[in-house]
C-alpha positions as CSV (number, residue, x, y, z in Angstrom):
1,M,-28.2,-16.4,-6.8
2,N,-25.4,-17.9,-4.8
3,V,-22.1,-16.2,-3.7
4,Q,-20.2,-17.4,-6.7
5,A,-22.8,-16.2,-9.2
6,W,-23.0,-12.7,-7.6
7,T,-19.3,-12.5,-7.6
8,F,-19.1,-13.3,-11.3
9,V,-21.7,-10.6,-12.0
10,I,-20.3,-7.8,-9.9
11,V,-16.7,-8.5,-10.7
12,G,-17.5,-8.8,-14.3
13,L,-19.4,-5.5,-14.4
14,S,-16.5,-3.7,-12.6
15,F,-13.9,-5.2,-15.0
16,A,-16.0,-4.0,-18.0
17,L,-16.1,-0.5,-16.4
18,Y,-12.3,-0.4,-16.0
19,I,-11.7,-1.6,-19.5
20,G,-14.2,0.8,-21.0
21,V,-12.6,3.7,-19.2
22,A,-9.1,2.6,-20.3
23,I,-10.2,2.4,-23.9
24,R,-11.8,5.8,-23.8
25,S,-8.8,7.5,-22.1
26,R,-5.9,5.6,-23.8
27,A,-2.6,7.4,-24.2
28,S,-1.6,8.7,-27.6
29,S,1.7,10.4,-26.6
30,T,4.5,10.0,-24.0
31,R,3.0,13.0,-22.1
32,D,-0.3,11.1,-21.8
33,F,1.5,7.9,-20.9
34,Y,3.7,9.3,-18.1
35,V,1.6,12.2,-16.6
36,A,-1.9,12.0,-18.2
37,G,-1.2,15.1,-20.3
38,V,-0.9,17.2,-17.1
39,G,-4.6,17.8,-17.3
40,V,-6.1,16.0,-14.4
41,S,-8.3,18.0,-12.0
42,P,-7.5,18.1,-8.3
43,L,-10.7,16.2,-7.4
44,A,-10.1,13.4,-9.9
45,N,-6.4,13.2,-8.9
46,G,-7.4,13.0,-5.3
47,L,-9.7,10.1,-6.1
48,A,-7.0,8.4,-8.2
49,T,-4.3,9.0,-5.6
50,A,-6.5,7.4,-2.9
51,A,-7.1,4.4,-5.0
52,D,-3.5,4.2,-6.1
53,W,-2.3,4.3,-2.5
54,M,-5.1,2.3,-0.8
55,S,-3.8,-1.0,-2.0
56,A,-4.7,-4.6,-1.1
57,A,-2.9,-3.9,2.2
58,S,-5.4,-1.2,3.1
59,F,-8.5,-3.0,1.9
60,I,-7.7,-6.7,2.6
61,S,-4.9,-6.9,5.1
62,M,-4.9,-3.8,7.4
63,A,-8.2,-4.6,9.2
64,G,-7.0,-8.3,9.4
65,L,-3.8,-7.1,11.1
66,I,-5.7,-5.0,13.5
67,S,-8.1,-7.9,14.1
68,F,-5.2,-10.1,15.2
69,L,-2.8,-7.5,16.8
70,G,-5.4,-5.3,18.4
71,Y,-3.9,-2.1,19.8
72,D,-0.5,-2.9,18.2
73,G,-2.1,-2.8,14.7
74,S,-2.7,0.9,15.1
75,V,0.9,1.5,13.8
76,Y,-0.5,0.9,10.3
77,L,-3.3,3.5,10.7
78,M,-1.0,6.1,12.2
79,G,1.9,5.5,9.8
80,W,0.0,5.3,6.5
81,T,-2.2,8.3,7.2
82,G,0.4,10.5,8.8
83,G,2.7,10.0,5.8
84,Y,0.2,12.0,3.7
85,V,0.6,15.0,5.9
86,L,4.4,14.9,5.3
87,L,3.7,14.5,1.6
88,A,1.4,17.5,1.5
89,L,3.8,19.8,3.5
90,L,7.3,18.7,2.3
91,L,7.1,17.2,-1.2
92,A,4.0,17.4,-3.4
93,P,3.9,21.1,-4.4
94,Y,7.7,21.3,-4.8
95,L,7.9,18.2,-7.0
96,R,5.0,19.5,-9.1
97,K,6.8,22.9,-9.6
98,F,9.9,21.1,-10.7
99,G,7.8,19.8,-13.6
100,K,9.5,16.5,-14.5
101,Y,7.8,13.2,-15.3
102,T,9.3,10.9,-12.6
103,V,11.1,10.8,-9.3
104,P,14.4,9.6,-10.9
105,D,14.0,12.5,-13.3
106,F,14.0,14.9,-10.3
107,V,17.0,13.1,-8.8
108,G,19.0,13.1,-12.0
109,D,18.4,16.8,-12.8
110,R,18.6,18.1,-9.2
111,Y,21.8,16.2,-8.5
112,Y,23.2,16.9,-12.1
113,S,24.3,13.2,-12.4
114,Q,23.4,10.3,-14.6
115,V,24.8,8.0,-11.9
116,A,22.3,9.4,-9.4
117,R,19.5,9.0,-11.9
118,I,20.4,5.3,-12.5
119,V,20.7,4.6,-8.7
120,A,17.2,6.2,-8.3
121,V,15.9,4.0,-11.2
122,V,17.2,0.9,-9.5
123,C,15.6,2.0,-6.2
124,A,12.3,2.7,-7.8
125,I,12.2,-0.7,-9.5
126,F,13.2,-2.5,-6.3
127,V,10.6,-0.7,-4.2
128,S,7.8,-1.1,-6.8
129,F,8.4,-4.8,-7.3
130,T,8.4,-5.4,-3.6
131,Y,5.2,-3.5,-3.3
132,V,3.5,-5.1,-6.2
133,A,4.1,-8.6,-4.9
134,G,1.6,-7.9,-2.1
135,Q,-1.0,-6.6,-4.6
136,M,-0.8,-9.7,-6.8
137,R,-1.1,-11.9,-3.8
138,G,-4.2,-10.0,-2.8
139,V,-5.7,-10.6,-6.3
140,G,-4.9,-14.3,-6.0
141,I,-6.6,-14.6,-2.6
142,V,-9.8,-13.0,-3.9
143,F,-10.0,-15.1,-7.0
144,S,-9.1,-18.3,-5.1
145,R,-12.0,-17.9,-2.7
146,F,-14.8,-16.3,-4.6
147,L,-14.3,-17.8,-8.1
148,E,-13.1,-21.1,-6.6
149,I,-10.0,-21.3,-8.7
150,D,-6.3,-21.9,-7.9
151,I,-4.4,-18.8,-6.6
152,T,-2.0,-19.1,-9.6
153,Y,-4.9,-18.7,-12.1
154,G,-6.3,-15.8,-10.1
155,V,-3.0,-14.0,-10.4
156,L,-2.9,-14.7,-14.1
157,I,-6.3,-13.2,-14.6
158,G,-5.3,-10.1,-12.6
159,M,-2.1,-9.8,-14.8
160,G,-4.2,-9.9,-17.9
161,L,-6.4,-7.0,-16.8
162,V,-3.6,-4.8,-15.5
163,F,-1.7,-5.5,-18.7
164,F,-4.6,-4.3,-20.8
165,Y,-5.3,-0.9,-19.1
166,A,-1.7,-0.1,-18.0
167,V,0.0,-0.9,-21.3
168,L,-2.8,0.6,-23.4
169,G,-3.7,3.7,-21.3
170,G,-0.6,4.6,-19.5
171,M,-1.0,7.2,-16.7
172,K,-4.0,8.7,-18.5
173,G,-5.9,5.5,-18.7
174,I,-4.8,4.4,-15.2
175,T,-5.9,7.7,-13.6
176,Y,-9.5,7.6,-14.8
177,T,-9.6,3.8,-14.2
178,Q,-8.5,4.5,-10.6
179,V,-11.3,7.0,-10.1
180,A,-13.7,4.2,-10.9
181,Q,-11.8,1.8,-8.8
182,Y,-12.0,4.1,-5.8
183,C,-15.7,4.3,-6.1
184,V,-16.0,0.5,-6.2
185,L,-13.6,-0.2,-3.3
186,I,-15.0,2.4,-0.9
187,F,-18.6,1.3,-1.6
188,A,-17.6,-2.3,-1.1
189,Y,-15.8,-1.5,2.2
190,L,-18.6,0.6,3.7
191,V,-21.6,-1.5,2.8
192,P,-20.8,-4.6,4.9
193,A,-19.4,-2.4,7.7
194,I,-22.7,-0.5,7.9
195,F,-24.7,-3.7,7.8
196,I,-22.7,-5.3,10.7
197,S,-22.7,-2.1,12.7
198,L,-26.5,-2.0,12.6
199,L,-26.6,-5.7,13.6
200,V,-24.3,-5.5,16.6
201,A,-24.6,-1.9,17.8
202,D,-27.8,-0.5,16.1
203,S,-25.7,2.3,14.6
204,P,-25.3,3.0,10.9
205,L,-21.9,4.5,11.5
206,P,-19.2,1.8,12.0
207,Q,-16.9,4.4,13.6
208,V,-19.5,4.8,16.3
209,G,-20.8,1.2,16.4
210,F,-17.5,-0.5,17.3
211,G,-17.2,1.7,20.4
212,G,-20.8,1.4,21.4
213,A,-22.9,-1.1,23.3
214,N,-25.0,-4.0,22.1
215,P,-28.7,-2.8,22.3
216,G,-29.8,-6.2,23.6
217,S,-27.2,-6.9,26.3
218,G,-26.0,-3.4,27.0
219,E,-22.4,-4.7,26.9
220,Y,-19.8,-2.6,25.1
221,L,-18.4,-4.4,22.1
222,L,-14.7,-3.8,23.1
223,D,-15.4,-5.0,26.6
224,R,-16.9,-8.2,25.2
225,L,-13.9,-8.7,22.9
226,N,-11.5,-8.2,25.8
227,G,-13.5,-10.8,27.8
228,L,-13.4,-13.3,25.0
229,H,-9.7,-12.8,24.6
230,A,-9.1,-13.4,28.3
231,E,-11.2,-16.6,28.3
232,L,-9.3,-18.0,25.3
233,G,-5.8,-17.1,26.5
234,F,-5.1,-14.1,24.3
235,A,-3.8,-10.7,25.5
236,A,-6.5,-8.1,25.9
237,Y,-7.5,-6.7,22.5
238,T,-7.1,-3.0,23.7
239,D,-3.7,-3.6,25.2
240,G,-0.4,-3.3,23.4
241,S,2.4,-5.8,23.6
242,K,5.0,-4.4,21.2
243,D,8.1,-2.6,22.4
244,V,7.6,1.2,22.3
245,L,10.8,1.8,20.2
246,D,9.6,-0.8,17.6
247,V,6.2,0.8,17.5
248,L,7.8,4.2,16.8
249,A,10.1,2.8,14.2
250,I,7.4,1.0,12.3
251,T,5.1,4.1,12.4
252,A,8.0,6.4,11.2
253,A,9.0,4.0,8.4
254,L,5.4,3.9,7.2
255,M,5.0,7.7,7.4
256,V,8.2,8.6,5.6
257,G,7.8,5.6,3.2
258,T,4.4,7.1,2.2
259,A,6.1,10.4,1.4
260,G,8.8,8.6,-0.6
261,L,6.8,6.1,-2.7
262,P,7.4,6.7,-6.4
263,H,4.0,5.6,-7.6
264,V,2.3,8.1,-5.2
265,L,4.8,11.0,-5.9
266,I,4.3,10.6,-9.7
267,R,0.6,11.5,-9.3
268,F,1.4,15.1,-8.5
269,F,3.0,15.6,-11.9
270,T,-0.4,15.0,-13.5
271,V,-2.1,18.2,-12.3
272,P,-1.9,21.5,-14.2
273,R,-0.6,23.8,-11.3
274,V,1.4,23.7,-8.1
275,R,-1.8,24.7,-6.2
276,D,-3.6,21.8,-7.6
277,A,-0.9,19.4,-6.2
278,R,-1.8,20.7,-2.7
279,L,-5.5,20.4,-3.3
280,S,-5.0,16.8,-4.6
281,V,-3.4,15.8,-1.4
282,G,-6.2,17.4,0.6
283,W,-8.9,15.4,-1.4
284,A,-6.8,12.2,-1.2
285,L,-6.6,12.6,2.6
286,L,-10.4,12.9,2.8
287,F,-11.1,9.9,0.6
288,I,-8.5,7.8,2.5
289,A,-9.9,8.8,5.9
290,I,-13.2,7.4,5.0
291,L,-11.7,3.9,4.8
292,Y,-9.1,4.3,7.5
293,T,-11.6,5.4,10.2
294,T,-13.8,2.4,9.2
295,A,-11.0,-0.2,9.4
296,P,-10.8,-0.5,13.2
297,A,-14.5,-1.1,13.3
298,V,-14.2,-3.8,10.6
299,A,-11.4,-5.4,12.6
300,V,-13.4,-5.5,15.8
301,F,-16.6,-6.8,14.1
302,A,-14.6,-9.6,12.3
303,R,-12.7,-10.6,15.4
304,T,-15.8,-10.8,17.6
305,N,-17.9,-12.7,15.1
306,L,-15.0,-15.1,14.5
307,L,-14.6,-16.0,18.1
308,D,-18.4,-16.3,18.6
309,T,-19.0,-18.6,15.6
310,V,-15.9,-20.8,15.6
311,S,-14.1,-21.2,19.0
312,E,-15.2,-24.2,21.0
313,Q,-17.6,-25.2,18.3
314,P,-17.9,-28.9,17.1
315,Y,-15.9,-29.2,13.8
316,A,-18.6,-31.4,12.4
317,E,-21.0,-28.4,12.8
318,A,-18.7,-25.8,11.4
319,P,-20.5,-23.1,9.3
320,V,-20.5,-23.2,5.5
321,W,-18.1,-20.2,5.2
322,F,-15.5,-22.1,7.3
323,R,-15.6,-25.1,5.0
324,T,-15.4,-22.9,1.9
325,W,-12.3,-21.0,3.2
326,E,-10.8,-24.2,4.4
327,E,-10.7,-25.4,0.8
328,T,-8.5,-22.4,-0.1
329,G,-5.9,-23.5,2.5
330,L,-6.1,-20.1,4.2
331,I,-7.9,-21.7,7.2
332,S,-6.7,-25.1,8.6
333,Y,-7.8,-27.2,11.5
334,Q,-6.0,-30.0,13.3
335,D,-7.8,-31.8,16.1
336,H,-4.8,-32.3,18.5
337,N,-6.8,-33.7,21.4
338,G,-9.3,-35.7,19.4
339,D,-12.4,-34.1,21.1
340,G,-13.9,-32.8,17.8
341,L,-14.0,-29.2,19.1
342,I,-12.3,-26.3,17.4
343,Q,-9.9,-25.1,20.0
344,Y,-8.9,-21.6,18.9
345,V,-6.8,-20.3,21.8
346,G,-4.0,-17.9,22.6
347,P,-0.5,-18.6,23.9
348,A,-1.7,-18.1,27.5
349,S,-4.1,-21.0,27.3
350,P,-3.2,-24.5,28.6
351,V,-4.8,-26.1,25.5
352,E,-2.9,-26.3,22.3
353,N,-4.2,-24.1,19.5
354,E,-5.9,-26.2,16.7
355,L,-6.9,-23.4,14.2
356,S,-4.6,-21.5,11.8
357,I,-6.1,-18.5,10.1
358,D,-4.5,-16.3,7.4
359,R,-5.0,-12.8,8.6
360,D,-5.5,-11.6,5.0
361,I,-8.9,-13.3,4.8
362,M,-10.6,-11.4,7.7
363,V,-12.1,-8.6,5.6
364,L,-13.1,-10.9,2.8
365,A,-14.7,-13.5,5.1
366,N,-16.3,-10.9,7.4
367,P,-19.6,-10.6,5.5
368,E,-19.9,-14.4,5.4
369,I,-19.1,-14.8,9.1
370,A,-21.8,-12.2,9.9
371,G,-24.3,-14.0,7.6
372,L,-24.8,-11.0,5.2
373,P,-26.6,-11.4,1.8
374,A,-24.7,-13.1,-1.1
375,W,-24.5,-9.8,-3.1
376,V,-22.7,-8.1,-0.3
377,I,-20.1,-10.9,-0.3
378,G,-19.6,-10.5,-4.1
379,L,-19.3,-6.7,-3.7
380,V,-16.5,-7.2,-1.2
381,A,-14.7,-9.4,-3.7
382,A,-15.0,-6.7,-6.3
383,G,-13.7,-4.1,-3.9
384,G,-10.6,-6.2,-2.9
385,L,-9.8,-6.6,-6.6
386,A,-10.2,-2.9,-7.3
387,A,-7.8,-2.0,-4.4
388,A,-5.2,-4.5,-5.5
389,L,-5.4,-3.8,-9.2
390,S,-5.4,0.1,-8.9
391,T,-2.1,0.1,-6.9
392,A,-0.5,-2.6,-9.1
393,A,-1.2,-0.5,-12.2
394,G,0.4,2.6,-10.6
395,L,3.5,0.6,-9.6
396,L,3.9,-1.0,-13.0
397,L,3.8,2.4,-14.6
398,V,6.6,3.5,-12.3
399,V,8.7,0.6,-13.5
400,S,7.8,1.3,-17.1
401,S,8.6,5.0,-16.9
402,A,11.8,4.3,-15.0
403,V,13.0,2.0,-17.8
404,S,11.8,3.8,-20.9
405,H,12.1,7.5,-19.8
406,D,14.8,7.6,-17.1
407,L,17.1,4.8,-18.2
408,L,16.6,4.8,-22.0
409,K,15.6,8.3,-23.0
410,R,17.6,10.2,-20.4
411,S,20.6,7.9,-20.1
412,L,21.3,5.3,-22.7
413,R,19.5,6.5,-25.9
414,P,18.8,10.3,-25.6
415,G,18.1,10.5,-29.4
416,I,15.2,8.1,-29.3
417,S,12.0,9.3,-30.9
418,E,8.8,9.9,-29.0
419,R,7.1,7.0,-30.8
420,G,10.1,4.7,-29.9
421,E,10.0,5.8,-26.3
422,L,6.2,5.0,-26.1
423,V,6.9,1.6,-27.6
424,A,9.7,1.0,-25.1
425,A,7.4,2.1,-22.2
426,R,4.7,-0.3,-23.3
427,L,7.2,-3.2,-23.7
428,S,8.7,-2.5,-20.3
429,A,5.2,-2.4,-18.7
430,A,4.5,-5.8,-20.3
431,V,7.7,-7.3,-18.9
432,A,6.9,-5.7,-15.5
433,V,3.4,-7.4,-15.5
434,V,5.0,-10.8,-16.0
435,V,7.5,-10.2,-13.1
436,A,4.7,-8.9,-10.9
437,G,2.7,-12.0,-11.6
438,W,5.6,-14.3,-10.6
439,L,6.0,-12.4,-7.4
440,G,2.3,-12.7,-6.7
441,I,2.3,-16.4,-7.1
442,D,5.3,-16.8,-4.7
443,P,5.2,-13.8,-2.4
444,P,7.7,-13.2,0.5
445,G,4.9,-12.8,3.1
446,F,1.3,-11.8,3.8
447,V,0.0,-8.7,2.0
448,A,0.5,-6.0,4.7
449,E,3.9,-7.4,5.7
450,V,5.2,-7.2,2.2
451,V,3.9,-3.7,1.7
452,A,5.5,-2.6,5.0
453,F,8.8,-3.8,3.6
454,A,8.2,-1.7,0.5
455,F,7.5,1.4,2.6
456,G,10.7,0.8,4.5
457,L,12.7,0.6,1.3
458,A,11.1,3.8,0.0
459,A,11.8,5.6,3.4
460,S,15.5,4.6,3.3
461,S,16.1,5.5,-0.3
462,F,14.0,8.3,-1.6
463,F,12.7,10.4,1.3
464,P,16.1,11.8,2.4
465,V,17.3,12.8,-1.1
466,L,14.0,14.4,-1.9
467,V,13.8,16.4,1.3
468,L,17.5,17.5,1.2
469,G,17.2,18.2,-2.5
470,I,14.4,20.6,-2.0
471,F,15.4,22.3,1.3
472,W,19.3,22.2,1.3
473,K,21.1,23.9,-1.5
474,R,24.4,22.5,-0.4
475,M,23.3,18.9,-1.0
476,N,25.2,17.5,-3.9
477,R,25.4,14.5,-6.2
478,E,28.0,12.6,-4.1
479,G,25.9,12.9,-1.0
480,A,22.8,11.8,-2.8
481,I,24.4,8.7,-4.3
482,A,26.1,7.7,-1.1
483,G,22.9,8.2,0.9
484,M,20.6,6.2,-1.4
485,V,23.0,3.3,-1.7
486,T,23.7,3.1,2.0
487,G,20.0,3.5,3.0
488,I,18.5,1.0,0.7
489,G,21.4,-1.4,0.9
490,F,21.2,-1.6,4.7
491,T,17.4,-1.9,4.8
492,A,17.3,-4.5,2.1
493,A,20.0,-6.6,3.7
494,Y,18.3,-6.5,7.1
495,I,14.9,-7.6,5.6
496,I,16.5,-10.3,3.5
497,F,18.5,-11.7,6.4
498,F,15.6,-12.0,8.8
499,K,12.9,-13.1,6.2
500,F,14.9,-15.3,3.9
501,V,18.4,-16.2,5.1
502,D,17.6,-17.0,8.8
503,P,13.9,-16.7,9.5
504,A,14.4,-18.5,12.8
505,A,16.4,-15.5,14.0
506,N,13.4,-13.1,13.4
507,V,12.7,-12.5,17.1
508,P,13.0,-9.3,19.1
509,E,16.1,-10.5,21.0
510,R,18.0,-10.7,17.7
511,W,16.8,-7.4,16.2
512,L,19.1,-4.4,16.0
513,F,18.0,-2.0,18.8
514,G,14.9,-4.1,19.1
515,V,13.6,-2.8,15.7
516,S,11.7,-5.4,13.5
517,P,12.2,-5.8,9.8
518,E,8.9,-3.9,9.3
519,G,10.4,-0.8,11.1
520,I,14.0,-1.0,10.0
521,G,13.4,1.5,7.2
522,T,13.5,4.2,9.9
523,V,17.1,3.3,10.8
524,G,17.9,3.1,7.0
525,M,16.5,6.5,6.6
526,L,18.6,8.0,9.4
527,L,21.7,6.3,7.9
528,N,20.8,7.9,4.5
529,F,20.4,11.3,6.0
530,G,23.7,11.0,8.0
531,V,25.8,9.6,5.2
532,A,24.4,12.0,2.6
533,T,25.0,15.0,4.8
534,L,28.6,14.0,5.8
535,V,29.6,13.2,2.2
536,A,28.0,16.4,0.9
537,L,30.0,18.5,3.4
538,A,33.2,16.7,2.5
539,T,32.8,17.2,-1.3
540,P,32.4,20.2,-3.6
541,A,29.2,22.2,-3.4
542,P,26.8,21.9,-6.4
543,P,27.1,24.3,-9.3
544,E,25.5,27.8,-8.9
545,S,22.9,26.9,-11.5
546,I,21.6,24.0,-9.4
547,Q,21.5,26.2,-6.3
548,R,19.4,28.7,-8.2
549,L,17.1,25.8,-9.3
550,V,16.5,24.9,-5.7
551,D,15.6,28.5,-4.9
552,D,13.1,28.5,-7.8
553,I,11.5,25.2,-6.6
554,R,10.9,26.6,-3.1
555,V,9.8,30.2,-3.8
556,P,6.3,30.8,-5.3
557,R,6.2,32.5,-8.6
558,G,5.4,36.2,-8.3
559,A,7.0,36.4,-4.9
560,G,10.1,38.2,-6.1
561,P,13.7,36.9,-6.4
562,A,14.7,34.3,-3.9
563,H,17.5,36.4,-2.4
564,E,15.0,39.1,-1.5
565,I,12.8,36.6,0.3
566,R,15.7,35.4,2.4
567,A,16.8,38.9,3.2
């Protein structure tokens, strides 16, 4: 069978699996819809959390970024994994002990304010839709190449599938579907990586292979890649070119953004006990590490194979995979000098570059570039879809619960019945799917870039109010509202200006303190902390009942009264 036939078979089987799981675990109550009945085991929740968080950015775009940026791409590895350590230590167990359905629920009750709740709802929707735009773009890219259909139709197919299991199953259906999706995506990521590692370094471990030597020539793979870069006018792959402050800002934004993402935080409300929340984070870290330690190897393999098979080659003799991807518009060639050769060169080369490559295709094209069997290529397509759809479903559930539970049930119509709330949740999820599809058809950037913006928005809005709400009893509603509005307002305005209002100004010389839009969430977070603290100190302290609530969140049950612990 050819690549398209294998893709139809493998993707079709995986979709049938997801739909079957969703039907079997469909939600029958609001408790099932929002938090899966609080009955998910730590292992299953760890698998679901890993799938929920490892989106199209992790599967499709991260290795592509590292492939193009080299050392500078490590900010995504450090930021996204380091954020889970913050999540485990600072937030997960305490939010689970609080026992509410959603992050806006925590904000509304902790800060004893409907205004704070509504501000948190707006922030959650804004962050989620920014994030989901990247996921739906990833879905469109996969369908466009492997099923050879227009990206728009690919997004529509993805919308239909997400609509089915998110609206029908709610969190219960999504959780067990995500367990299946993790198994698909990690298998799809590892199989081609192991194949290529055996081919280029004679090692079944990609983590070892990309740092090893070719058994035939004895040359280390990274040394060879640095040499190819130098010949073609690129900076050395293993050298960094970004400003140190911007590297730190992007890493910090991704870390605290991870710890503030509403679709990740909501997962820790689904386990039975506080201890299970910690165990869930531990399992999730393990499952995430499997992919994240493989990603640099995939990046190196893809980059080396690309330079070997395309650069300085006659365009008339371009390999089949090149022609196929060219039809999607994600690779384009312009013969500037008329010599018929593909001049893929860096800015330091005297020759003009003739090849444009969308970095989002590197992981998907990697098996084809390496000449792997057709079934492996189809498997990678299924893995990319699993990664994108699992995160999209989690994000859409955040939007749904924010509208139906936090806005409707807790603010506008507190007397609504459980059945009415469940209907509202499903209707809002349906509307969210439509909006997500529109954003996927016309996204504001490539996958990882869009996701980085979402992390910055989460870092600047949720992280400070969650940390201060758990660890500082003096933090009050006025400080929380002022901090969230300032943080997300500043960060969103900065991103919108440089990405949409004046893209030509998006250069390091024009950035504030030299911090890029991808890293500005760190500055927004610091503003949030500063404004929230100053306003809280200048306004009345929260009621005594709220201060006791904070004590109860932090102190383990059975440890005695909170005042005895402090003494």
